[in-house]
BAZA-578095 format. One line per 8 residues: their letters; for each residue y, z, x of C-alpha. Coordinates in Angstrom, 1 decimal. Layout:
# BAZA-578095
A	Y,Z,X  ...;
//
This chain:
# BAZA-578095
MIRVLLVD	206.1,92.0,83.7  205.1,95.4,85.2  206.0,95.5,88.9  203.5,97.6,90.9  203.6,98.9,94.5  200.2,99.9,96.1  200.2,102.8,98.5  197.0,103.8,100.4;
DQKMVRET	196.2,104.4,104.1  193.0,102.3,103.9  193.7,98.6,104.0  190.4,97.8,102.2  191.4,99.9,99.3  194.8,98.2,99.1  193.2,94.8,99.2  190.6,95.7,96.6;
LKISLEPE	193.2,97.0,94.2  195.4,93.9,94.7  192.5,91.6,94.0  191.2,93.5,91.0  194.7,93.6,89.4  195.7,90.0,90.1  194.0,88.6,86.9  196.2,90.9,84.7;
TDIEIVGT	198.9,88.6,83.5  201.4,91.3,82.7  201.0,93.2,86.1  202.6,91.9,89.4  201.8,93.4,92.8  205.1,93.3,94.5  204.1,95.1,97.8  201.9,97.5,99.6;
ANNGIAAI	202.4,100.5,102.0  200.0,102.5,104.2  201.7,106.0,104.1  204.3,108.0,102.2  207.2,107.1,104.5  206.6,103.4,104.1  206.1,103.9,100.4  209.6,105.4,100.0;
EQVEALQP	211.1,102.5,102.0  209.3,99.9,99.9  210.4,101.6,96.6  214.0,101.5,97.8  213.7,97.8,98.8  211.5,96.5,95.9  212.4,98.8,93.0  208.9,98.7,91.4;
DIVIMNME	208.1,100.0,87.9  204.9,101.8,89.0  203.7,103.2,92.3  200.0,103.7,92.6  199.8,106.5,95.2  197.0,107.9,97.3  197.0,111.7,98.0  195.6,112.1,101.6;
MPGLDGAS	197.6,110.0,104.0  198.9,110.5,107.6  202.5,111.3,108.1  203.7,112.0,104.6  201.1,112.7,102.0  201.1,111.4,98.4  202.5,114.5,96.7  205.5,114.8,99.1;
ATKQITNR	206.2,111.1,98.8  205.9,111.4,95.0  208.5,114.2,94.9  211.0,112.1,96.9  210.4,108.9,94.9  210.8,110.7,91.5  213.9,112.5,92.6  215.6,109.4,94.1;
FAETKVLI	214.4,106.6,91.9  214.4,107.7,88.2  213.2,104.3,86.9  210.1,104.3,89.1  207.0,106.1,87.9  204.2,107.4,90.1  200.5,107.2,89.3  198.2,109.2,91.6;
HTSYDSDE	195.0,107.3,92.5  192.7,109.4,94.7  189.1,110.5,95.4  189.9,114.2,95.1  189.6,116.0,91.8  190.6,119.5,92.7  192.8,121.3,90.3  195.2,122.2,93.2;
YITKSLAM	195.9,118.5,93.9  196.2,117.7,90.1  198.7,120.5,89.4  200.6,119.8,92.7  201.0,116.1,91.9  202.1,116.7,88.3  204.6,119.3,89.6  206.0,116.8,92.0;
GAKGYLLK	206.7,114.4,89.2  203.6,112.1,88.9  203.0,110.6,85.5  199.3,110.3,86.0  196.3,111.4,88.0  193.3,109.0,88.2  190.2,108.9,90.4  189.2,105.9,92.5;
NLKTEDLA	185.9,105.5,90.7  187.9,104.3,87.6  187.1,100.8,86.3  189.7,98.0,86.8  190.4,97.6,83.1  190.9,101.3,82.7  193.3,101.3,85.7  195.2,98.4,84.2;
GAIRNIHK	195.4,100.2,80.9  196.7,103.4,82.6  199.4,101.3,84.3  200.5,99.9,80.9  200.5,103.4,79.3  202.6,105.0,82.1  205.0,102.1,81.9  205.4,102.9,78.2;
GYTQIAPG	206.1,106.5,79.0  202.7,108.2,78.5  201.0,110.5,80.9  197.5,109.6,82.1  194.9,112.1,83.3  191.4,111.0,84.4  188.5,112.1,82.0  187.3,115.7,82.8;
LLEKLLLC	190.4,116.7,84.8  192.3,118.2,81.9  189.7,120.9,81.6  190.4,121.9,85.2  194.0,122.4,84.4  193.2,124.6,81.4  190.8,126.6,83.4  193.4,127.1,86.0;
TDSGIVIS	195.9,128.4,83.4  193.4,131.0,82.3  193.4,132.4,85.8  197.2,132.9,85.7  198.5,129.7,87.3  200.6,127.5,85.1  202.2,124.3,86.5  203.0,121.9,83.7;
KLKNSVYS	205.1,118.7,84.3  203.9,117.5,80.8  206.5,119.9,79.4  208.9,119.5,82.3  208.6,123.1,83.2  207.1,125.1,86.1  206.1,128.7,85.7  205.1,130.9,88.6;
QDKVIDVK	202.0,133.0,88.7  204.1,136.2,88.8  205.9,135.3,85.5  202.7,134.6,83.7  201.2,137.9,84.8  204.3,139.7,83.6  203.9,138.1,80.1  200.2,139.0,79.9;
QEQVNPKP	200.5,142.3,81.7  200.0,144.4,78.6  196.9,142.4,77.5  195.2,141.6,80.9  194.6,143.8,83.9  196.3,142.0,86.8  193.8,143.1,89.4  190.8,141.2,87.9;
QKAISSLQ	193.1,138.2,87.5  194.0,138.2,91.2  190.4,138.5,92.1  189.5,135.6,89.9  192.3,133.5,91.3  191.2,134.2,94.9  187.7,133.2,94.0  188.9,130.0,92.5;
VASRQQQE	191.0,129.2,95.5  188.0,129.8,97.8  185.8,127.6,95.6  188.4,124.8,95.7  188.5,125.0,99.5  184.7,124.9,99.7  184.6,121.9,97.5  187.2,120.1,99.6;
EIAKLRQS	185.2,120.9,102.8  182.0,119.7,101.2  183.7,116.4,100.2  185.0,115.9,103.8  181.5,116.6,105.1  180.0,114.1,102.8  182.5,111.5,103.9  181.6,112.3,107.6;
IDGNQQEL	177.9,112.0,106.9  178.4,108.7,105.1  180.4,107.4,108.1  177.7,108.5,110.5  175.0,106.9,108.4  176.9,103.6,108.5  177.3,103.8,112.3  173.6,104.7,112.8;
PKIKRNLA	172.2,101.1,112.5  174.8,99.9,115.0  173.8,102.6,117.5  170.2,101.7,117.1  170.9,98.0,117.7  172.9,98.9,120.8  170.1,101.1,122.1  167.6,98.3,121.5;
NNNRYLGL	169.8,95.8,123.3  170.2,98.2,126.3  166.5,98.8,126.5  165.9,95.0,126.5  168.4,94.5,129.3  166.9,97.3,131.3  163.4,95.7,130.9  164.7,92.4,132.1;
ISLLCLIS	166.4,94.0,135.1  163.2,95.9,136.0  161.2,92.7,135.7  163.6,90.8,138.0  163.4,93.7,140.5  159.6,93.6,140.5  159.6,89.8,141.0  162.3,89.9,143.7;
LPLLGLYI	160.7,92.7,145.8  157.7,90.6,147.0  160.0,87.7,147.7  162.3,89.8,149.7  159.4,91.3,151.6  158.1,87.8,152.4  161.5,86.7,153.6  161.8,89.7,155.9;
YRLYHKTN	158.3,89.2,157.3  159.0,85.5,158.1  162.4,86.4,159.6  160.7,89.0,161.8  158.1,86.6,163.1  160.6,83.9,163.5  162.8,86.0,165.8  160.0,87.6,167.8;
NIQLSVIP	157.5,84.9,168.2  159.5,82.9,170.7  158.1,79.5,171.6  158.0,79.3,175.4  159.1,75.7,175.5  162.3,74.1,176.8  165.1,76.0,175.1  168.6,74.6,175.7;
TERVGLYG	171.2,77.1,176.7  173.3,76.3,173.7  170.6,77.8,171.5  170.6,81.2,173.1  173.1,84.1,173.0  174.5,86.4,170.3  174.4,83.6,167.6  171.4,81.7,169.0;
EFSLNGIA	168.2,81.2,167.0  166.2,83.3,169.4  168.8,85.9,170.1  167.9,89.6,169.5  170.6,91.5,171.3  172.7,88.9,173.2  171.3,89.4,176.7  170.2,85.8,177.1;
QRVAKSYA	173.7,84.7,176.4  175.1,87.0,179.0  172.5,85.8,181.6  173.3,82.2,180.9  177.0,83.0,181.3  176.5,84.6,184.7  174.6,81.5,185.8  177.4,79.3,184.7;
QDPVLRDI	179.9,81.4,186.8  177.8,81.3,189.9  178.9,78.5,192.3  175.2,77.9,193.4  173.5,78.0,190.0  176.1,76.6,187.6  174.9,73.0,188.3  171.3,73.7,187.6;
STVYVAQE	170.6,72.3,184.2  166.8,72.1,184.3  166.1,75.9,183.8  166.6,77.4,180.4  167.1,80.9,179.3  165.4,82.7,176.4  164.7,86.3,175.5  162.2,88.6,173.9;
DDAIILTG	163.3,92.1,173.2  164.8,93.4,176.5  163.1,90.7,178.7  164.5,87.4,179.9  162.2,84.4,180.0  163.1,81.4,182.3  161.4,78.1,181.7  161.8,74.6,183.2;
TIPNETLL	161.9,73.3,186.8  163.9,74.3,189.9  164.2,72.7,193.5  163.0,75.7,195.5  161.9,79.3,195.2  165.0,80.8,196.8  167.1,79.6,193.8  164.5,81.0,191.4;
RRMENMAM	164.7,84.4,193.2  168.5,84.2,193.0  168.3,83.6,189.2  165.9,86.5,188.8  168.1,88.9,190.7  171.2,87.9,188.8  169.4,88.2,185.5  168.3,91.8,186.4;
QVVGVEKV	172.0,92.7,187.1  173.0,91.9,183.5  173.3,94.9,181.3  170.4,95.3,178.9  167.9,93.2,180.9  164.7,95.2,181.8  162.4,92.4,182.9  162.5,88.8,184.0;
YSSQVAIK	159.6,86.4,183.4  159.8,83.2,185.6  156.2,82.1,185.5  157.2,79.2,183.3  159.5,77.7,186.0  157.9,75.0,188.2  159.1,74.4,191.8  159.8,70.8,192.5;
SELTNNVL	161.4,70.2,195.9  162.2,66.5,195.1  165.0,67.8,192.8  166.9,69.2,195.8  169.0,66.2,196.5  170.0,65.8,192.9  170.8,69.4,192.2  172.4,70.5,195.5;
GSGK	173.8,67.2,196.6  172.3,67.6,200.2  171.3,63.9,200.4  174.9,62.8,200.3;
//
């Protein structure tokens, strides 16, 4: 049984690889890791035979993790599994000790076959990538882990110095490096565009929902404005069109139904504090704007004048209307108690 550890910073990739390799009876997925540091810890704990390693990962990338794993754990082999096909990544991975370099568009059966070959001791390179390595060596860069040797660019130039002019070689090398960087930038831009295209339908749906909500809110406002205007209109007429009928004193004042500014309450309070007028319960106080309206009956005109004068002394009272008060002298005995 070949024990395999999956290392990729994308959970979906890890799960896809795990599901695709589960039917292979001779391959067992013993664990997963989301970055290079976690991969090293898992290798130390699980001792897998093969590590399928992604290149671009946060924290510690695949090449650096490969170097530490191959140096510390001789029995564990690393297979690079990535989306990047640049010759710089290929040579770097092989230099760090990887036994294979495959692309993520590889079929499942091919990946399983590569795992078996690496477990047997072979080196696996994705189709078309070997040509990149050979082209790179022509420019003067030789990094070959296939022969367990690493040659620097300076040494190769020294060997070929008599046959090749080093200045053109350096120019070609610089152009190739620039080309690789451009290809990597283009790949990143394509990934960004693909991500934006995936997010675009969500943004459109959110905008449509927001427009729908705004339409509903606008409709509610249009419906509520006439209702609010009608309510204000009715409230205005209710507070200003005072019915000049008998209004009990408990219904006037700051919190009374007919109160506009509280002057009726203050007038009624002054009557209650007056020793002559406090026992008169047949005259009622109401108000309209800054005017006091007296209604009801009273024993004599002298008491009525007293009520008018006291009302005019209350702050805020500009006028007193007493035409609704009837003079009934037969009430004198009951109100003033003169008959007793």
